[in-house]
MDAnalysis code that builds the backbone (N, CA, C; Angstrom):
import MDAnalysis as mda
import numpy as np

u = mda.Universe.empty(471, n_residues=157, atom_resindex=np.repeat(np.arange(157), 3), trajectory=True)
u.add_TopologyAttr("name", ["N", "CA", "C"] * 157)
u.add_TopologyAttr("resid", np.arange(1, 158))
u.add_TopologyAttr("resname", ["MET", "THR", "GLU", "GLN", "ARG", "SER", "TYR", "LEU", "LEU", "ALA", "LEU", "VAL", "GLY", "VAL", "MET", "ALA", "VAL", "VAL", "GLY", "ILE", "VAL", "VAL", "ALA", "LEU", "GLN", "PRO", "THR", "GLN", "ALA", "VAL", "PRO", "ILE", "ILE", "GLY", "PHE", "GLY", "THR", "LEU", "ILE", "ALA", "VAL", "ALA", "LEU", "LEU", "GLN", "LEU", "LEU", "GLN", "GLY", "GLN", "LYS", "ALA", "ALA", "ILE", "LYS", "VAL", "GLU", "GLU", "VAL", "ALA", "SER", "THR", "GLN", "LYS", "ASP", "ALA", "ALA", "ALA", "LEU", "VAL", "ALA", "LYS", "VAL", "ALA", "LYS", "THR", "LEU", "GLN", "THR", "ALA", "GLU", "GLY", "LYS", "VAL", "ASP", "LYS", "LEU", "ALA", "LEU", "VAL", "ALA", "GLU", "ALA", "THR", "HIS", "THR", "LEU", "VAL", "ASN", "SER", "ALA", "MET", "GLY", "ASN", "GLN", "LEU", "GLN", "ILE", "SER", "ALA", "LEU", "LEU", "ALA", "ARG", "ARG", "LEU", "SER", "THR", "ILE", "THR", "GLY", "GLU", "SER", "GLY", "ASP", "ILE", "SER", "ALA", "ALA", "VAL", "GLU", "ALA", "GLU", "ARG", "LEU", "TYR", "ASP", "ASP", "HIS", "ILE", "ARG", "LYS", "GLN", "ALA", "VAL", "VAL", "ASP", "ALA", "LYS", "PRO", "LEU", "PRO", "ARG", "SER", "ASP", "ALA", "SER"])
u.atoms.positions = np.array([
    [74.024, 119.620, 114.228],
    [73.507, 119.214, 112.918],
    [74.700, 118.887, 112.018],
    [74.624, 117.770, 111.320],
    [75.722, 117.356, 110.459],
    [75.729, 118.157, 109.165],
    [76.870, 118.162, 108.520],
    [76.985, 118.874, 107.243],
    [76.052, 118.266, 106.209],
    [75.899, 116.963, 106.211],
    [75.006, 116.311, 105.242],
    [73.569, 116.808, 105.414],
    [73.150, 116.891, 106.644],
    [71.792, 117.358, 106.908],
    [71.634, 118.813, 106.481],
    [72.653, 119.617, 106.719],
    [72.621, 121.025, 106.307],
    [72.476, 121.138, 104.796],
    [73.238, 120.303, 104.055],
    [73.147, 120.336, 102.593],
    [71.750, 119.948, 102.127],
    [71.184, 118.913, 102.767],
    [69.843, 118.474, 102.377],
    [68.784, 119.542, 102.671],
    [68.903, 120.210, 103.826],
    [67.965, 121.286, 104.157],
    [68.104, 122.449, 103.175],
    [69.347, 122.786, 102.817],
    [69.574, 123.854, 101.837],
    [68.961, 123.477, 100.500],
    [69.097, 122.217, 100.108],
    [68.526, 121.741, 98.850],
    [67.003, 121.878, 98.854],
    [66.382, 121.481, 99.960],
    [64.932, 121.615, 100.085],
    [64.539, 123.096, 100.038],
    [65.315, 123.929, 100.711],
    [65.040, 125.375, 100.716],
    [65.136, 125.976, 99.327],
    [66.183, 125.592, 98.581],
    [66.357, 126.104, 97.216],
    [65.177, 125.688, 96.354],
    [64.769, 124.430, 96.449],
    [63.652, 123.958, 95.639],
    [62.353, 124.681, 96.020],
    [62.165, 124.969, 97.298],
    [60.973, 125.698, 97.745],
    [60.984, 127.124, 97.185],
    [62.133, 127.786, 97.273],
    [62.254, 129.150, 96.748],
    [62.010, 129.147, 95.251],
    [62.576, 128.186, 94.527],
    [62.376, 128.097, 93.076],
    [60.887, 127.936, 92.783],
    [60.209, 127.080, 93.530],
    [58.778, 126.877, 93.330],
    [57.980, 128.155, 93.568],
    [58.322, 128.892, 94.625],
    [57.617, 130.137, 94.940],
    [57.863, 131.189, 93.854],
    [59.150, 131.339, 93.441],
    [59.491, 132.346, 92.427],
    [58.831, 132.007, 91.096],
    [58.795, 130.752, 90.725],
    [58.153, 130.351, 89.463],
    [56.660, 130.653, 89.539],
    [56.068, 130.433, 90.719],
    [54.641, 130.730, 90.869],
    [54.385, 132.229, 90.729],
    [55.337, 133.047, 91.239],
    [55.172, 134.504, 91.171],
    [55.580, 135.062, 89.809],
    [56.530, 134.479, 89.168],
    [57.039, 134.968, 87.877],
    [56.969, 133.837, 86.846],
    [55.800, 133.390, 86.407],
    [55.705, 132.263, 85.487],
    [56.410, 132.517, 84.165],
    [56.580, 133.746, 83.762],
    [57.235, 134.031, 82.480],
    [58.736, 133.776, 82.560],
    [59.269, 133.814, 83.738],
    [60.702, 133.594, 83.925],
    [60.991, 132.179, 84.465],
    [60.052, 131.263, 84.293],
    [60.149, 129.927, 84.883],
    [61.379, 129.166, 84.420],
    [61.677, 129.209, 83.107],
    [62.801, 128.414, 82.586],
    [64.126, 128.859, 83.194],
    [64.493, 130.155, 83.172],
    [65.774, 130.534, 83.772],
    [65.796, 130.298, 85.285],
    [64.664, 130.491, 85.955],
    [64.646, 130.293, 87.409],
    [64.821, 128.809, 87.740],
    [64.122, 127.942, 87.012],
    [64.277, 126.496, 87.245],
    [65.701, 126.058, 86.906],
    [66.271, 126.603, 85.830],
    [67.658, 126.282, 85.461],
    [68.632, 126.698, 86.547],
    [68.444, 127.926, 87.106],
    [69.316, 128.408, 88.170],
    [69.153, 127.542, 89.425],
    [67.877, 127.200, 89.747],
    [67.619, 126.341, 90.905],
    [68.242, 124.965, 90.745],
    [68.159, 124.441, 89.519],
    [68.756, 123.134, 89.240],
    [70.276, 123.200, 89.404],
    [70.881, 124.283, 88.919],
    [72.335, 124.467, 89.051],
    [72.742, 124.467, 90.524],
    [71.989, 125.209, 91.345],
    [72.291, 125.243, 92.781],
    [72.066, 123.859, 93.409],
    [70.990, 123.193, 93.002],
    [70.704, 121.863, 93.536],
    [71.810, 120.878, 93.192],
    [72.297, 120.924, 91.943],
    [73.392, 120.033, 91.526],
    [74.651, 120.330, 92.341],
    [74.936, 121.606, 92.562],
    [76.119, 121.972, 93.357],
    [75.993, 121.450, 94.792],
    [74.797, 121.580, 95.377],
    [74.591, 121.073, 96.736],
    [74.711, 119.551, 96.784],
    [74.176, 118.869, 95.784],
    [74.293, 117.403, 95.737],
    [75.751, 116.969, 95.594],
    [76.520, 117.732, 94.798],
    [77.949, 117.409, 94.673],
    [78.678, 117.624, 95.993],
    [78.328, 118.684, 96.710],
    [78.924, 118.898, 98.036],
    [78.562, 117.754, 98.978],
    [77.305, 117.310, 98.895],
    [76.859, 116.198, 99.725],
    [77.640, 114.924, 99.401],
    [77.832, 114.651, 98.117],
    [78.615, 113.480, 97.701],
    [80.067, 113.603, 98.172],
    [80.611, 114.821, 98.062],
    [81.985, 115.049, 98.538],
    [82.106, 114.795, 100.031],
    [81.079, 115.219, 100.782],
    [81.076, 114.991, 102.224],
    [81.024, 113.495, 102.526],
    [80.172, 112.774, 101.799],
    [80.091, 111.320, 101.990],
    [81.430, 110.665, 101.669],
    [82.087, 111.125, 100.599],
    [83.389, 110.559, 100.224],
    [84.430, 110.849, 101.299],
    [84.387, 112.056, 101.878],
    [85.344, 112.404, 102.934],
    [85.141, 111.518, 104.155],
    [83.877, 111.264, 104.485],
    [83.585, 110.380, 105.624],
    [84.114, 108.975, 105.336],
    [83.909, 108.502, 104.109],
    [84.382, 107.171, 103.737],
    [85.908, 107.093, 103.824],
    [86.588, 108.175, 103.368],
    [88.057, 108.214, 103.440],
    [88.506, 108.125, 104.898],
    [87.810, 108.844, 105.789],
    [88.155, 108.785, 107.213],
    [87.951, 107.370, 107.762],
    [86.862, 106.724, 107.351],
    [86.603, 105.351, 107.804],
    [87.691, 104.401, 107.313],
    [88.089, 104.558, 106.047],
    [89.138, 103.698, 105.487],
    [90.456, 103.946, 106.211],
    [90.772, 105.213, 106.483],
    [92.018, 105.530, 107.188],
    [92.009, 104.926, 108.588],
    [90.864, 105.004, 109.248],
    [90.743, 104.424, 110.586],
    [90.899, 102.906, 110.540],
    [90.250, 102.283, 109.553],
    [90.352, 100.835, 109.391],
    [91.784, 100.424, 109.077],
    [92.437, 101.220, 108.243],
    [93.829, 100.919, 107.889],
    [94.725, 101.010, 109.126],
    [94.479, 102.024, 109.948],
    [95.273, 102.188, 111.166],
    [95.051, 101.001, 112.106],
    [93.777, 100.588, 112.235],
    [93.456, 99.432, 113.080],
    [94.129, 98.164, 112.545],
    [94.072, 97.993, 111.223],
    [94.690, 96.817, 110.609],
    [96.198, 96.826, 110.826],
    [96.822, 97.991, 110.705],
    [98.269, 98.088, 110.915],
    [98.628, 97.723, 112.359],
    [97.800, 98.159, 113.301],
    [98.047, 97.823, 114.701],
    [97.925, 96.310, 114.919],
    [96.926, 95.690, 114.287],
    [96.767, 94.238, 114.413],
    [97.930, 93.489, 113.778],
    [98.405, 93.962, 112.636],
    [99.551, 93.328, 111.978],
    [100.780, 93.414, 112.872],
    [100.982, 94.565, 113.497],
    [102.124, 94.719, 114.407],
    [102.004, 93.768, 115.594],
    [100.791, 93.623, 116.113],
    [100.575, 92.716, 117.243],
    [100.831, 91.265, 116.841],
    [100.355, 90.885, 115.660],
    [100.574, 89.520, 115.168],
    [102.069, 89.270, 114.949],
    [102.767, 90.257, 114.388],
    [104.208, 90.104, 114.157],
    [104.950, 89.890, 115.476],
    [104.569, 90.651, 116.491],
    [105.216, 90.500, 117.809],
    [104.906, 89.128, 118.396],
    [103.653, 88.685, 118.259],
    [103.255, 87.365, 118.766],
    [104.027, 86.261, 118.056],
    [104.178, 86.394, 116.736],
    [104.936, 85.392, 115.975],
    [106.397, 85.360, 116.408],
    [106.968, 86.537, 116.640],
    [108.364, 86.605, 117.068],
    [108.533, 85.906, 118.425],
    [107.594, 86.163, 119.326],
    [107.642, 85.519, 120.640],
    [107.486, 84.001, 120.494],
    [106.552, 83.593, 119.644],
    [106.315, 82.161, 119.430],
    [107.542, 81.484, 118.830],
    [108.209, 82.162, 117.899],
    [109.410, 81.582, 117.286],
    [110.481, 81.342, 118.343],
    [110.638, 82.311, 119.255],
    [111.616, 82.143, 120.331],
    [111.281, 80.960, 121.214],
    [109.998, 80.808, 121.520],
    [109.569, 79.682, 122.361],
    [109.768, 78.356, 121.634],
    [109.472, 78.326, 120.346],
    [109.659, 77.101, 119.561],
    [111.141, 76.735, 119.514],
    [112.013, 77.743, 119.354],
    [113.455, 77.479, 119.345],
    [113.896, 76.868, 120.676],
    [113.390, 77.410, 121.781],
    [113.750, 76.868, 123.094],
    [113.212, 75.448, 123.268],
    [111.984, 75.216, 122.792],
    [111.418, 73.868, 122.870],
    [112.228, 72.872, 122.043],
    [112.747, 73.318, 120.907],
    [113.570, 72.448, 120.070],
    [114.844, 72.053, 120.821],
    [115.426, 72.987, 121.551],
    [116.616, 72.666, 122.341],
    [116.290, 71.667, 123.449],
    [115.165, 71.866, 124.123],
    [114.755, 70.935, 125.187],
    [114.486, 69.553, 124.600],
    [113.810, 69.520, 123.450],
    [113.520, 68.235, 122.810],
    [114.809, 67.521, 122.417],
    [115.761, 68.261, 121.882],
    [117.040, 67.655, 121.485],
    [117.781, 67.120, 122.710],
    [117.787, 67.897, 123.790],
    [118.461, 67.449, 125.017],
    [117.767, 66.212, 125.594],
    [116.438, 66.190, 125.563],
    [115.686, 65.036, 126.064],
    [115.976, 63.797, 125.218],
    [116.016, 63.998, 123.903],
    [116.308, 62.888, 122.996],
    [117.704, 62.328, 123.273],
    [118.661, 63.208, 123.486],
    [120.034, 62.775, 123.782],
    [120.069, 61.985, 125.095],
    [119.360, 62.483, 126.099],
    [119.321, 61.802, 127.391],
    [118.687, 60.408, 127.269],
    [117.588, 60.318, 126.538],
    [116.913, 59.028, 126.348],
    [117.822, 58.059, 125.589],
    [118.486, 58.558, 124.538],
    [119.401, 57.695, 123.785],
    [120.544, 57.199, 124.652],
    [121.046, 58.070, 125.517],
    [122.137, 57.673, 126.407],
    [121.665, 56.580, 127.367],
    [120.468, 56.777, 127.937],
    [119.927, 55.766, 128.855],
    [119.675, 54.453, 128.118],
    [119.209, 54.539, 126.870],
    [118.975, 53.325, 126.068],
    [120.297, 52.606, 125.818],
    [121.336, 53.375, 125.516],
    [122.659, 52.778, 125.303],
    [123.150, 52.058, 126.548],
    [122.957, 52.700, 127.693],
    [123.367, 52.063, 128.953],
    [122.603, 50.762, 129.185],
    [121.291, 50.797, 128.923],
    [120.472, 49.606, 129.126],
    [120.883, 48.486, 128.177],
    [121.138, 48.835, 126.899],
    [121.566, 47.819, 125.929],
    [122.925, 47.228, 126.317],
    [123.814, 48.074, 126.827],
    [125.133, 47.586, 127.243],
    [125.003, 46.613, 128.421],
    [124.181, 46.985, 129.397],
    [123.965, 46.102, 130.550],
    [123.353, 44.777, 130.094],
    [122.371, 44.848, 129.205],
    [121.726, 43.625, 128.715],
    [122.724, 42.741, 127.979],
    [123.587, 43.363, 127.153],
    [124.586, 42.590, 126.396],
    [125.581, 41.928, 127.350],
    [126.033, 42.669, 128.363],
    [126.989, 42.114, 129.323],
    [126.368, 40.952, 130.118],
    [125.135, 41.119, 130.569],
    [124.470, 40.055, 131.324],
    [124.193, 38.830, 130.455],
    [123.795, 39.083, 129.202],
    [123.538, 37.954, 128.295],
    [124.839, 37.206, 128.025],
    [125.939, 37.934, 127.820],
    [127.232, 37.283, 127.568],
    [127.656, 36.493, 128.798],
    [127.500, 37.063, 129.994],
    [127.899, 36.363, 131.218],
    [127.058, 35.097, 131.399],
    [125.739, 35.211, 131.160],
    [124.869, 34.047, 131.296],
    [125.259, 32.959, 130.295],
    [125.561, 33.374, 129.052],
    [125.937, 32.376, 128.028],
    [127.270, 31.712, 128.383],
    [128.165, 32.474, 129.028],
    [129.446, 31.899, 129.450],
    [129.221, 30.886, 130.570],
    [128.310, 31.208, 131.471],
    [128.032, 30.302, 132.591],
    [127.321, 29.039, 132.115],
    [126.298, 29.191, 131.284],
    [125.487, 28.034, 130.895],
    [126.046, 27.307, 129.686],
    [126.633, 28.039, 128.760],
    [127.156, 27.437, 127.539],
    [126.065, 26.957, 126.596],
    [124.816, 27.235, 126.876],
    [123.720, 26.776, 126.024],
    [123.648, 27.630, 124.759],
    [123.269, 26.978, 123.668],
    [123.244, 27.674, 122.374],
    [122.204, 28.806, 122.368],
    [121.083, 28.645, 123.037],
    [120.062, 29.704, 123.105],
    [120.582, 30.931, 123.826],
    [121.355, 30.689, 124.918],
    [121.932, 31.810, 125.658],
    [123.027, 32.499, 124.842],
    [123.797, 31.689, 124.109],
    [124.858, 32.261, 123.259],
    [124.231, 33.103, 122.150],
    [123.157, 32.593, 121.527],
    [122.452, 33.349, 120.474],
    [121.875, 34.646, 121.042],
    [121.319, 34.595, 122.237],
    [120.760, 35.791, 122.867],
    [121.854, 36.799, 123.160],
    [123.030, 36.347, 123.583],
    [124.156, 37.243, 123.856],
    [124.641, 37.910, 122.572],
    [124.738, 37.112, 121.500],
    [125.166, 37.668, 120.202],
    [124.166, 38.737, 119.742],
    [122.880, 38.447, 119.866],
    [121.840, 39.406, 119.448],
    [121.887, 40.660, 120.316],
    [122.060, 40.511, 121.609],
    [122.131, 41.662, 122.513],
    [123.342, 42.528, 122.177],
    [124.492, 41.882, 121.874],
    [125.695, 42.639, 121.499],
    [125.495, 43.360, 120.158],
    [124.777, 42.674, 119.219],
    [124.509, 43.298, 117.924],
    [123.630, 44.542, 118.097],
    [122.601, 44.433, 118.930],
    [121.720, 45.582, 119.192],
    [122.486, 46.739, 119.829],
    [123.357, 46.421, 120.773],
    [124.156, 47.459, 121.422],
    [125.089, 48.118, 120.409],
    [125.794, 47.321, 119.607],
    [126.707, 47.881, 118.593],
    [125.948, 48.742, 117.578],
    [124.757, 48.265, 117.186],
    [123.933, 49.019, 116.238],
    [123.537, 50.373, 116.846],
    [123.161, 50.344, 118.111],
    [122.786, 51.593, 118.793],
    [123.978, 52.552, 118.857],
    [125.147, 52.022, 119.206],
    [126.352, 52.861, 119.311],
    [126.686, 53.477, 117.951],
    [126.563, 52.701, 116.890],
    [126.855, 53.196, 115.537],
    [125.872, 54.326, 115.156],
    [124.591, 54.110, 115.413],
    [123.583, 55.141, 115.104],
    [123.773, 56.382, 115.975],
    [124.127, 56.166, 117.235],
    [124.334, 57.302, 118.138],
    [125.546, 58.120, 117.712],
    [126.560, 57.472, 117.174],
    [127.745, 58.198, 116.706],
    [127.375, 59.151, 115.562],
    [126.455, 58.718, 114.691],
    [125.996, 59.589, 113.592],
    [125.266, 60.799, 114.159],
    [124.394, 60.569, 115.142],
    [123.643, 61.661, 115.759],
    [124.587, 62.602, 116.491],
    [125.543, 62.043, 117.223],
    [126.487, 62.859, 117.982],
    [127.365, 63.717, 117.081],
    [127.593, 63.276, 115.845],
    [128.436, 64.035, 114.920],
    [127.734, 65.294, 114.406],
    [126.401, 65.335, 114.489],
    [125.643, 66.505, 114.028],
    [125.688, 67.588, 115.097],
    [125.851, 68.860, 114.681],
    [125.842, 69.943, 115.670],
    [124.428, 70.160, 116.224],
    [124.357, 70.522, 117.486],
    [123.065, 70.804, 118.104],
    [122.517, 72.111, 117.535],
    [121.203, 72.223, 117.382],
    [120.629, 73.498, 116.943],
    [120.830, 74.557, 118.015],
    [121.065, 75.775, 117.588],
    [121.268, 76.888, 118.517],
    [120.076, 77.821, 118.437],
    [119.709, 78.376, 119.567],
    [118.619, 79.352, 119.616],
    [119.216, 80.721, 119.852],
    [118.811, 81.687, 119.003],
    [119.258, 83.064, 119.209],
    [118.519, 83.700, 120.367],
    [117.403, 83.075, 120.767],
    [116.575, 83.622, 121.841],
    [117.105, 83.213, 123.217],
    [118.224, 82.467, 123.301],
    [118.749, 81.973, 124.580],
    [119.169, 83.105, 125.477],
])
């Protein structure tokens, strides 16, 4: 039997006793009802205190659960940050590799266009060679800016 139920049964018992005593001693009804009311109020306050204690336990339990979830989320975020840092390094390395391959392709195209323009001497081939060389030089200039920047470092390495 729970404490709350015990308090409620005691309250019912007190009220029953008060009713019986008042029936037996009608001349003393006012002090008996007053005493019964005092006991009833005390029991109701105990009942409220018990309910408050239960609520405090529930809040403490919820707080503990929430703290555990926060710790789990923090650990997950830390793991995710490490993975994102590693992905950033892979992305940077991939970008560098692609830029290098693009530079090689532009250089080959410029050399072939220049050789073709030298062989044919046609103005269209000469213009194409000039444009191919301009694209290659532009790529080299932009790549030099990128190469001058330090690579990001991951502490999770």
